[in-house]
C-alpha positions in Angstrom: 97.5 34.1 -2.7 99.1 37.1 -0.8 100.3 39.0 -3.5 96.4 38.6 -5.0 95.5 39.9 -1.7 97.6 42.5 -1.5 97.0 43.9 -5.2 93.2 43.5 -4.4 93.3 45.5 -1.3 95.7 48.2 -2.4 93.1 48.4 -5.4 90.3 48.7 -3.9 91.9 51.3 -1.5 92.8 53.4 -4.6 89.3 53.5 -5.7 87.7 54.6 -2.2 90.5 57.2 -2.5 89.4 58.4 -5.9 86.2 57.9 -5.1 86.7 60.3 -1.7 88.4 62.7 -4.0 85.3 63.0 -6.3 87.0 61.6 -9.9 85.0 59.0 -11.3 86.6 55.5 -10.6 85.4 52.7 -13.1 86.1 48.3 -14.1 88.8 49.8 -16.2 90.7 51.7 -13.5 90.6 49.1 -11.5 91.5 46.3 -13.3 94.7 48.8 -14.6 95.8 49.3 -10.7 94.5 45.5 -9.9 97.2 44.1 -12.6 100.2 46.6 -11.9 100.1 46.2 -8.0 100.2 42.5 -8.3 102.8 42.6 -11.3 104.9 44.8 -8.2 104.3 42.5 -5.4 105.0 39.4 -7.8 108.0 40.8 -8.7 109.0 41.8 -5.4 108.6 38.5 -4.1 110.6 36.8 -6.8 113.5 39.0 -5.7 113.1 38.8 -1.8 114.1 35.1 -1.8 117.2 33.3 -2.2 118.0 31.8 -5.6 118.0 28.2 -5.6 120.6 26.1 -6.7 120.6 23.7 -9.3 120.3 20.0 -8.6 122.5 19.1 -11.7 125.1 20.7 -13.9 124.1 22.5 -17.3 125.1 20.8 -20.2 125.2 22.6 -23.2 125.2 20.5 -26.7 128.6 22.3 -27.9 131.7 20.1 -28.4 134.0 23.2 -27.1 137.2 20.5 -27.8 137.0 20.2 -31.6 137.3 23.0 -33.9 134.8 22.6 -37.3 136.1 21.0 -40.6 137.2 23.3 -42.8 134.5 23.1 -45.8 135.6 22.6 -49.4 135.0 24.8 -52.0 134.9 23.9 -55.8 134.7 26.4 -58.2 135.0 26.2 -61.8 135.6 28.8 -64.1 133.2 29.8 -66.5 
């Protein structure tokens, strides 16, 4: 929720600054700024946390101890 509020506040402030400078500010500009700010805020929020520990080990379905069987090729001369 904090990320959404930060992005909404930033988009609003940039819109007000745009209007104060005399530039026309429309819904497309607001949506683009809102999306970009939300994406940046979400990325910063994700990377500012400590990564979670895995509760169980990851096991791959590959048996690394066995070699694959050699394929036999039957070639018949024509």
